N, C-alpha and C positions, 0 to 999 in steps of 0.2 A: 504494500500500500504506500503510495506516495503522499506528499503533503496535500495536493488537490483532492485526492480521494478521501483522505482523512477529514478535510474540511467539509466535503459533501456529506459524508456519513454522519458526522457530528451535527451538522445543520439539520439533516433529515430527522435524526433521533430527538434533538432538543427543541425543534421548532423555532430555532433562532435563525436569523438571516445568515447567509453565507459570508457576508461582509463582516458581521460581528464575530462569527466563528473564526474567520481567517485572522482577525486581529488577535483573538485569544490564543489561537494555535501559534501564531507568530511570536507572541509574547512568551508563551510557554517554552518554545524551542530556543528563543534567545536567552531566556533565563537559565535553561539547562546548559546551554553552550557556555555562557559566562561563568556559571558556577564550576563547570568542569575545567575551564581554562585557569581557574584559581586553584586547581587540584583539590577541590572539595568534593565530597561524595553526596549523591542525591539518592535517597531511599524512599520509594513510593510503595506503600503497603498494597499488596495484591497486584502490583505491576512489576516491580523489579528494582534493582539497584544499578545506578550509573556511577562509574568512577573511572579515573584514569590510572594507568599503571606505567611505570617506567620499565622499559625492556632494553636489553642489550642491542646495540646497533646490528643491523643485518648487512651482510655483504651481498653485493649484487654481482652476478656473473654475466659478463657481456660477451656475446659470441658474434664475431665479425666473419661473415662469409663472403668469399670472392667468387 
């Protein structure tokens, strides 16, 4: 499901306008993004936990063919 599909589904279930739902979904996603960028954890009961993790750098293998 992409953002447009999410907005449409929420608008249909909530009987709110797509414009209002789009604002709310945009604000929600922006808040999640900002919180994660500060390396804070978000825990939503019955939904899940969002958090960032540090991982070792990955090496990329480049193959050049002639």
